[in-house]
N, C-alpha and C positions, 0 to 999 in steps of 0.2 A: 568294811567283812573280813570279820575273824574267819579260818577254815580248821577244823580237829580232824586230823588225821591217825587213823586209827591201820595198823601193820602195812605203813604208806599208803591206804587208802581216803580218797578224799571223801568225807561221810557226811559233812554239813553244813553249809553257812546260816550264819547267824544275823540278824539282821535285830536294831532294838525295838522289835513288835510283837505281840501274845504270836506265839509257833500252835496255829491252827491245827495242822499235818504236813507229815512228813511222807511220800514212796518216794515207792526204787527210783524216781527220776525227781517230780519236785517237792519247793519247800514252798508249803503257803503260811500264808501270815496275813494273820488279821486286824485290817485298816481300819471300821468301823463294825458297827451291828448291822451294816450291809453290803459291806465290799471287804475284800480278801488281792494280796497280793501273790498270785505266785509265780513262782520264782523255776527255771527247769537249769538243772546241775548239770555235770557233761557224765552225769552216773553213767552206767550200763547195764543192764540187766541180762541173764540171759537161762534160763530154763527156770528162773523167780529166785534167784540168788546175783546178787551187785558183787560184779567182778572188783581186783583192784586196782584196776589199770582204770582210769580214764576218758570219755574220747574226749582228744580238743574240740571247741566249739561244736560241741553237740546240742548241748541246749539250748544255744543261739538260732541251730539246723534249728529246733523240732518249735519252739514257742517262733521264731518268724514265720516257720512254713505255718503253722494255727492262726496267727493273724491274719496271712497271708489269705487261704480257706474263708477265714469270718469275713473279713471285709468284702468277698468275693459272695458269701450269703448272705450277706447285709437285706434287708426289707422282703429274704427270703424266705429263710428261719429265724426266731429269737434263739440268739443264743446267749451269754454273759459278757460278752467281754464290751468293755469302757472305753478300754485304752492300751495302748502301749504307747502309751508318747510319756518318756517317764517324765518329762518337765507340763505333765496335765493330769497328772496324779493327787497331786492336790498335796506331797510332800512340801514340809517348808526347803529352804534353801539351803540351809547345815547338813539338815539330811541328803539333800543332793547333792553336797558339795565332798561328803565321806564317800557317800553309799553311789551317788548317780554315773557313774560309769561303772560301776560290776555288776548292778542289776540292766545295763541298758544293750537293750536290743533279744534280753532274754525273760525277759518277766510281763507282765500282763495286771492289770487290773481291770478285778470282773466281782461282778454283781455275785452276791454271797445264797444258794440257794440247799435244799437237800436235795442228797444224790440220789437217784434210781437204786436201787439195790441190785442191779442185773447190767452185766456189761453188753452192749447193741452191738452184735457181731452180723457182715453184710459178706455173704462170700458169692465170688463174682463165678471162683474158680475154684475147681478139686483139688485141696490143696493141704499141710501142717495135719495138723489133729481131726483136720475134719476127712483130708484123703481116709485117715487110719481107720474112723469111724465108716465110712462108706465101703471098705473092703470085707470089714467084719461083720455090715450088715446088708450094705447096699441102701442107709439112707444115713441123711446129715444132719440133728436134733430133731426127728422128726418127719421131714421130708424127704417122700420113695425120688432114687434120682431111677435115671434108667441104668440099664446092667450094658458093661463090656465099655464105663467110661475110664479113658489112659491118667496116672496122675498128671496133673495140673490142666485139666483139661478147662475148657471154658462152658459155665452153662448156659442156656438157652436162659432163664431168667436168673437172676444175685434170690440169693436165698436170704431171712432174717435168722438166724441163727443164734441165739441167745447165749450164754450162758452167766455159770453164779460165781460172784467175785468174793474168792478164800482167802480171809487174811492170812495162812500158811498155808504152800505145795500149790499147785494148779487151779485155777480157775473149773469149774468141772460143764461142762455143755448140758443144754434143759435147753428140750422143748416150746412152742407158743406157751402146748397151756398153762404146762410149770410157771412162766411167765407173769402169765396172768396173774394166776393164785396167789405169785411173790406181790405183783405193784398192780392189781386191780385191772378187768376187763378191757374196759375204755382205754386207762394209759397202755397199755400191752402196746392194744391197737392202734394209738396216736404216737408210741416209742420205734413200733415198725415202720409203720409211714412213712415216718422221719429221715433213718436210716437207712431206707431203700431209696429216698429221693436226693439224700445228701451223698447218695455213692454212686447213684448213674449219675449226680452231676458234676460229681469228682473223677470219678471213671473218664467222662466224654471228655474233661478238660485234660483232661493228664492225657488220654493214647495222643490228642494233638501233641502233646512234648515228646512226644516216646516213649510215655511211661503205662507200662500198666497196672495198676491196683488193680493188684488178685482178691485180697481182701481187707477190708478193715475191724477194726470194735472204734464205737460210741460211747460218749457216754452222757446220759441225761440228767438234769434236774427239776424238779418241783420250782415252781416260782411265779408268788401271786396266785396259784390256782393255775401254771400254768409249765407245762413240761420244755424248757430248755435247752440246748445243746449248753455239754460245756467241757470244759479239761483239756484236750488236743483232739487238732480234728485233720484228720490226711494225715500224718507223719511217716516215716520211715520208719519209727515205732512203734504207730499202731495198726500200719497198715503192713502189708507186702507190696512190695514195686516193683514189678520185674522191667528190664530196657525190653523195649516190645522189639526190636530187629531182630534180638537172639532168643527170643520165644521159638521156645516146638514143645509141643502135647507128647510126654509119656515122661518127662525125666525131673529132677529138678531145673530150675533155673536160676540163673544168677539174679546177683537183686542192686539195687539201690539199701536196704535196711543193715538190719542187725544182724542178718544171717551168713556174714562173712567170717563174724567173730563165731556160731553157732556153731558153723560147718569148721570152724580149726579144735572147739573145745568137742566135736564130735570126735575129730581125728583123733584125739592125743587121747581118747578117751576116759573123761572126766566124769565121775560117778556123778554128778550130777547133785552134787552135798554142800554145803558153804565149809569151807571157805571155796572162792574159785578163784581159779589156777592164774596168776598174770599173762597179760599175752604178751607175744613177741612187738619188736617196736612197728616190724613190718604192716602185721596184722592193723595195729591198732595204727597205720597212719594208710591203708588202704580203706578200715572204715569211717576215718573220719574225711576220708576222700566223698568216698561212698555219699554220705548225707550231707557233703554242698554242693556236688555235681545234680542230690534231687532235687533241691534247692532250688540253685540255677536254672534247672531244664523247668521246672513248675512256672517260677515269678517271672525266665527275664533279666533276673539281677545275679551277680556274686553280695555273699552274704554279709554281712554287716560287722566284721568283727570290734 
């Protein structure tokens, strides 16, 4: 696998497959007309900017946590995962001899879908941009909330708070009516129903492992006239993971996710415009350990490195 560097930043990895897309973290390759290979890199983005320093093993954490959840959801929620076992992906022995070790543990063979053009966000606590909206309007994405809630307060019931997918800049919070306008009323209802169900199942399990899932973002796609779960699921990148034994409403929470990096960037008063600043080694190490701790707590296993 060839790695290209720009200003010391690990930017991309190349496989001898057609590149179908590249996100802030994932590289997506076309395997055939119906299948894609998703490879999770160690890139880290904060405030929608890819930072110059990768986080060691981060891609493997994201991939293996997603696989863990998708396997738990098998038979409950339709999803895109075919296999995460590189020996079962149908690649030739020559391909695996050259690239197998490099994609092992950080890749998934999946069904090719048409992604829904909205982010399906579920909020169980008042935090992040939801907290900012609540302070301004008393609402989050059209949901009127009780007055006097503290920062990071737990909501009586989780709420569906969709957002647009913006090619540049931050995604924009929208209400359910706007989501229905974008994807159709019935599909919006189905996406909300699935999102809330998956979140509640994940939250209940994670709490038993000492993790509070404050909020999360799901992706869905159309596949054979059905809406199925795609992309990453309940990871430290797509969710806010808080240690349960340190939770206290009324303040920011310690976390198992990239909030460690966000806090550092806020402390150094970065203007949140490219290029992103380099991270100190201790921030990189602390973030890498937080990701791996989240995986170990959830799965009961050590990360496959």
